Wavefront OBJ file of the C-alpha trace (Angstrom):
o trace
v 0.000 0.000 0.000
v 1.462 3.415 -0.929
v 2.127 6.166 1.596
v -1.191 8.010 2.012
v -1.226 11.490 0.489
v 2.296 11.357 -0.971
v 2.711 14.120 -3.578
v 6.387 14.977 -4.118
v 9.754 15.578 -2.512
v 9.513 18.620 -0.261
v 13.238 19.342 0.107
v 16.693 17.789 0.121
v 18.899 18.289 3.146
v 22.632 17.781 3.536
v 25.388 18.762 5.944
v 28.480 20.671 4.883
v 31.743 21.441 6.683
v 31.780 25.143 5.726
v 28.423 26.854 5.359
v 29.875 30.048 3.878
v 31.680 28.053 1.159
v 28.495 26.101 0.421
v 26.474 29.332 0.287
v 28.846 30.873 -2.268
v 28.803 27.697 -4.392
v 25.024 27.321 -4.321
v 24.294 30.986 -5.063
v 27.228 32.106 -7.222
v 27.929 28.907 -9.201
v 24.621 27.008 -9.313
v 22.356 30.059 -9.178
v 20.246 29.095 -6.162
v 18.179 31.728 -4.417
v 19.019 32.094 -0.706
v 15.782 32.108 1.285
v 16.539 32.220 5.013
v 18.657 30.915 7.868
v 17.783 29.157 11.152
v 19.760 28.203 14.222
v 21.439 27.485 16.435
v 19.300 24.519 17.377
v 19.754 22.163 20.336
v 17.543 20.994 23.166
v 19.584 20.471 26.332
v 16.637 21.777 28.397
v 14.237 19.130 27.037
v 16.136 16.036 28.125
v 19.565 14.675 27.457
v 18.535 12.649 24.435
v 16.144 14.977 22.568
v 18.534 15.376 19.615
v 18.943 11.594 19.405
v 15.237 10.822 19.699
v 14.178 13.454 17.150
v 17.103 13.628 14.714
v 19.147 10.432 15.300
v 22.295 12.434 16.103
v 24.560 12.507 19.174
v 22.692 13.899 22.217
v 25.213 16.764 22.451
v 25.012 17.658 18.751
v 24.190 21.254 17.900
v 22.767 22.307 14.573
v 24.776 25.520 14.492
v 22.919 26.925 11.485
v 20.957 25.785 8.523
v 20.200 27.749 5.405
v 17.425 27.264 2.905
v 17.882 27.755 -0.828
v 15.558 27.492 -3.818
v 16.992 25.769 -6.876
v 15.101 26.440 -10.078
v 11.393 26.933 -9.680
v 10.529 24.654 -6.795
v 13.347 22.461 -5.454
v 14.337 23.423 -1.917
v 17.727 22.651 -0.368
v 18.235 22.650 3.405
v 21.957 22.965 4.107
v 23.203 22.250 7.623
v 26.271 23.089 9.631
v 26.462 20.795 12.687
v 28.819 20.566 15.633
v 28.881 17.121 17.223
v 31.384 15.188 19.334
v 31.057 12.117 17.091
v 30.852 13.880 13.716
v 32.334 11.994 10.752
v 33.986 14.214 8.198
v 34.484 11.856 5.231
v 32.120 12.332 2.320
v 30.364 9.081 1.332
v 30.822 7.854 -2.223
v 27.901 6.545 -4.270
v 29.140 3.005 -3.547
v 29.047 3.537 0.253
v 25.993 2.663 2.300
v 24.173 5.970 2.632
v 25.976 7.273 -0.445
v 24.013 9.728 -2.524
v 24.178 12.401 -5.154
v 22.014 15.295 -6.267
v 21.192 15.341 -9.981
v 20.422 18.659 -11.647
v 18.611 18.865 -14.979
v 20.051 21.392 -17.451
v 18.942 22.351 -20.953
v 22.476 22.541 -22.406
v 24.836 20.041 -20.806
v 27.950 21.241 -22.605
v 27.378 24.881 -21.614
v 26.739 23.831 -18.003
v 29.961 21.775 -17.905
v 31.917 24.725 -19.311
v 30.385 26.953 -16.631
v 31.397 24.574 -13.822
v 34.935 24.196 -15.147
v 35.210 27.978 -15.516
v 34.237 28.310 -11.854
v 37.019 25.900 -10.851
v 34.664 23.028 -10.015
v 36.048 19.485 -10.396
v 34.134 17.782 -13.204
v 34.601 14.038 -13.654
v 34.939 12.236 -16.999
v 32.190 12.507 -19.544
v 29.610 13.458 -20.564
v 28.237 9.967 -20.981
v 25.353 9.072 -23.299
v 22.859 6.686 -21.706
v 21.675 3.526 -23.452
v 18.617 1.325 -23.270
v 15.477 2.872 -21.777
v 17.435 6.029 -20.822
v 18.743 6.570 -24.373
v 18.520 10.262 -25.236
v 19.934 11.273 -21.859
v 23.475 12.554 -21.302
v 25.017 12.933 -17.869
v 28.207 13.882 -16.039
v 29.244 13.979 -12.375
v 30.987 16.843 -10.590
v 32.066 17.500 -7.031
v 30.841 20.315 -4.822
v 33.718 22.166 -3.129
v 33.287 19.991 0.001
v 33.394 16.758 -2.057
v 29.678 15.912 -2.313
v 28.830 14.193 -5.583
v 26.455 16.006 -7.898
v 25.347 15.243 -11.434
v 24.183 17.172 -14.447
v 21.653 15.471 -16.718
v 20.065 16.541 -19.962
v 17.637 14.872 -22.323
v 16.364 17.652 -24.601
v 14.389 15.226 -26.781
v 13.354 12.980 -23.903
v 14.503 9.524 -22.875
v 13.506 6.549 -25.001
v 11.407 5.134 -22.138
v 9.379 8.344 -21.867
v 8.910 8.615 -25.647
v 7.689 5.018 -25.826
v 5.514 5.297 -22.697
v 3.909 8.749 -22.717
v 2.022 9.711 -19.584
v -1.643 10.594 -19.975
l 1 2 3 4 5 6 7 8 9 10 11 12 13 14 15 16 17 18 19 20 21 22 23 24 25 26 27 28 29 30 31 32 33 34 35 36 37 38 39 40 41 42 43 44 45 46 47 48 49 50 51 52 53 54 55 56 57 58 59 60 61 62 63 64 65 66 67 68 69 70 71 72 73 74 75 76 77 78 79 80 81 82 83 84 85 86 87 88 89 90 91 92 93 94 95 96 97 98 99 100 101 102 103 104 105 106 107 108 109 110 111 112 113 114 115 116 117 118 119 120 121 122 123 124 125 126 127 128 129 130 131 132 133 134 135 136 137 138 139 140 141 142 143 144 145 146 147 148 149 150 151 152 153 154 155 156 157 158 159 160 161 162 163 164 165 166 167 168
């Protein structure tokens, strides 16, 4: 049975080591709109384990600040800066458990890659043309300044799967 009332993703959240660096990257390189900032956030007055029970982090963790950004027309990004006694600082790879990436759709993949390279962003090999049901799509990975994996994708004429299976 599906989750009742599910409509869409509301936002994507991730933690960065340097919130100012992330802010500059998201606004100046990707073109996000900065919305607002919250924090600091901790709950030592509400019991020793509030942060663990509500957020699954160390009980002494402090969400120093989080900033909200709008990417494109509707995607929201919640970017955290935490302080925690047990904080891990390695960035997971896609092959690690909990690994992830954020994929951004662009109209002109080559122009977007040139833009990233011009901004000094590390762009991995590619672009790569997809095959099979995703034929018509091209993609390439790049790394945010703090090492998080991101991807650019573009399928200006649609993917084969979507062309063969139009939605009503």
